[in-house]
N, C-alpha and C positions, 0 to 999 in steps of 0.2 A: 607627511601626506601619503595616503595609500591610493593606488589605482588598482582596484580589484584586490588581489592578494599581494600586490607589489608595494613594498615600502620604498618610496622614492627618495633619493638623496636631497639634501637641502640645496638651495640656490635656484638659479634660473635655467629654463630649458631652451634648447636650440630648436627653432621652428623649422618645419620642412620648407625648403625653397628649391624649386626646379633649377637644375644646373649649378647649384651651390652646395647643398648639404650632402655631398658625397662623403666617402670614407675619410678623405684627408681633412675636410672641414670638421667632421665629427671628432676625429682624434685630437686635432689642435684645440678645439673648444673644450673637450674633456680635460685636457691637460691644464687648462686655465680655470677649472672649477665648474664647468657646465654640469648641471644636475642630471639631465638626460637629453637625448636628441631624437629627432624623427627624420627618417630618410626622405629623399626626394620621392615624389609620388610615383607609384607603379600601377600601370593599367592592369586590372584584374583580367580583362579579356585578352589583352596582348600577352600576358604571362601564360595564361592557360594554353593559348595557341602556339606560343614559341618560348617555352621556359628556358631553353638553352641558348637563346640568342646572345650575342656579345653584349648588347646593351643591357639585357637583364642580368647577365653575369656580373657586369661592372656595377650595376645599381645595387645588387644584393651582396656585394663583397663586404665582409666584416673583418674586424680585428679586435682582440681583447682590449687594446689600448683605447678604444672609443667609449668604453663604459656602457651605461644603460641606454639602449636604443630601441625605438619602436619603428615598425615598418608601415608606411602610409600607402594605402590602396585607394584607387578611384574606379568608379564604374557606375553603370545604371541598370545592370542585369543581375538579378538575385542569384541565379545559378552560377554565373561566372564569378561573382564575388565569393560565393560559398566554396566553389571548387578551388579557387586561388588560395583561400585561407586554409583549406584542408591540406593542400600540397605544401604550404609554407609553415604549417604548425610546428614542424621539427627544425625550422631555421633558428639561428641564434638570437633573433629579435625577440624581445620579452613581451611585447604587446603589439597589437594592430591598431592603426589609426585610419579612420575613414574620412576622405576628403569631401567636404561640402563647401569648401571655401575658394577654390581656384576660380579666378574670374576670366581666364584666358578664353578667347573666342573659340579656338579649336576644341576646347574641353566643353564649354557651355553649349556649343552648337550640337553636341551629341547628347545633351540632356544630363551631363555629368558635372562634377564640381559644384559651383555655387548655383547652377541651374536647378539643383534639387531643392533649394530654398523655396522655390515656387511650387513644389510638389511634396508637401509635408508627409502625407500618408505614404507615398512611395518611398520617401526617405526613410521612414520608420521601418518599412518592410526590408529595405536594403541593410539597415543596421542589424535588424533581427536575424537576417540570413547569415551575416558575418558572426554574430554572437553564437548562434547555434552550431556553426562549423568550427569555431575557435576553441582551442584549449588554453588560450591566453586571454587577458583582458582586451576589450575593444574600446577605443576612445573615438571621439568624433570632433572634427574641426569645422566650425561654422562661421559665417559672417553675420552682420546685423540683419541682413535681408537682401532681397534682390535690388531694391531701390529705396529712396527715402519715403515713398508712399506705401511701402510694404516691409516694415520692420517687424520681423517675426522670429527673432533669435530665441525669445522665451518659449514660443511654441515648439520650435525645433529642438530646443534643449530638453523640454519635457517629453517630447516624443522619443528622443534618443534615450533618455533615462528609462522610459517605459519599455523600450525595445531591448534593454539590457546593457546599454553603454555604461562603462565604468567611470568615465570622466568626459567632460566636454571642454574644448578649447574655443574661446570666443575672440575673434578678430572683429572689433566693432566698426567696420566700414562696410558699406553696401557694395554689391557687385559693381554697380555703375561708377563707384568711386575708384575702383581698382586699388591703387596704393596712394592716391592723392588725398589732400585735405587732412583734417584732424580725426583721429579715432575717437569715437564717442564712448568714453569709459562708463557712462551711465548705463549703457546696454549690458556691460559686464555685471554691474551691480544688480540689475534687474534679473539677469539669469541666475546669479548666485542666490537671490532670495526665492527663486522659483523651483530649484531642484535640490536634492539631497546629495547627489554625487559631487565629487570635486569639480571646481570650475577653475580653469587656467586662463588668465588674461593675457592677451597679445595685442600689441599695437602701440607705437610711439614710445617704446622704452629705449631710451638712448644712453642712459647712465644709471648708476646705482641709485641715485635719488629718485629717478623716475620709477624704478621698481618699487621702492618703499612707498611712494605716493600712490601707485596703483593698488598695492595691497591694502593701504589704509583707506582709500576712497571707495573701493569697490567691494572689499571684503573677500576677494577671490583667494583661492587656496595656494596658488603659485603663479608665477609669471613666465612668459615665453618671449624670447628675443628673436627677431628676424633680421631685417636689413642692418641694424646697428652692429651686428656681429660680423658683417662682411668686411674683411680686412682688419677686424678688431676682435679676435677671440678673447682678448683681455677684459672685455666687458663682463664676462662671467666672473672673473676674479674681482672686478670692481663691485659687482652686485653682491657677491658673498661678503666682501668687506663691509659694505653698507648694512647688510642684514646683521652682521656681528658688531656693528658700531666701531669698525676699525677704519683707519685711513688707507687710501689706495695710492700707490705710486705708479703713474702711467709708464708704459714701455718707452725706452729710449729709441732714438732713430735707428741705432745699430740693432737693437732687439727686433724692431719692426722689419728691417731688411733681412736679418737672419731667418725670421719666421717666413718671410715671402719666399726665400730660396728653398727652405725646407718644404713649404707648401707645394712649390713647383716640383720638387723631387718626388713627393708623394703622389702627385698627379701623374708624373711620368711612370711611376711604378704601376699605376692602374691602367693608364691609357697608352703607354708608349711615349717616346720622346716627342714625335711630331705633334700629336694631338695633346699630349700633356703640356707642352710649352704653349700651345695655342690656348688651352683652357686656363693656364696660369695668368694670362695677360689681364683678364678682368680682376683677378684676385690681387695682382700686384698693383693695379690702378687703385684698388681700395686701400691697400696697405700704405701707399704713399700719398693718399689724398690729403691735401692741406699742408704738405711739407714743402719747403723751399725748392723751387725748380721742378715740381712734380710733373707739370705738363710736358716739359722737355724730356724728362726721364721716361715718362710714359710713351712718348712718341718714339724714343730710341728703343725701348724694350719691344714695342710692337713691330719693329722692323727686323727683329732677330728670330731665327727659326731653331737655333740650337740651345741646349741647356747651358752650356759653358758661356756662350755670348751673353745671355741674360744674367747669369750669376756674376760675370765680370763687370757688367754695367752697374749692378747693384753694389758691388764691392767698391767700385770707383766712386759711386755716389756717397758712400759712407766716408771714404777718404776725403772727398771734397768738403763734406760737412765738417769733418774734424779740422780741416784747414781754414774753415770759415769762408 
């Protein structure tokens, strides 16, 4: 599949998730067969006003080990989006993605994210401003619509295509659903029939078979994984195996713990020990979810502030599992 002039690798993509898809998550996912990833969303306005802030430096940190990565921007001002793109054209990211899917109140209340689903004409102008400023492909991520009475993903996809977008990602939940309920894959199929640019499906892909089913039922060109990758970068290896008709061997408990420690160490490299350990807590909770004694281990880990204490707790847990 091509996004503009980019030939994308096979497999599933990692969706942008605030507070999740930082450099460490992208590297670990790429190692397990992630086709490409998209960063956490970056405020165009915030970046233009404070490009050297610590938060922006951390968000824009890249590494060759992460593979193909796009940078997601959000905003509601054409000049700000255009200026941010111009400044970031020389960054290592290979494409830009425009966020029209975030349902968070603080984003929507500023007329950004999924609020733009209610203003199709404005959304088109914003996409066009990015496309004109970019020397790289621009993709767009949308939802089904604002609410169940206003499902307009097809309209937004057509407008995005007419405005120069190279691909569209469809998360078929409405804004008022946030992340609850079932994703309506029929919306993805309708968008695929309506546009000529690639359509990437996102929503309720939890395993390799889900990915195959979405491709078959919607006709979409590729799939994107979000929450199912939290604490589970191996899902990308599983999806690749399914696409190739191969079997998949899930990670062992020891492999999961080793990945959790490595994830923490990568977070510490980016944020420093104090904040890195704090950030690692949610990831560790995802890595151990469903395992014996996970609630007790999670409570123990959350009480530690140092890297070595957390690592020792996870090592002790592995030993305890081996002893039964």
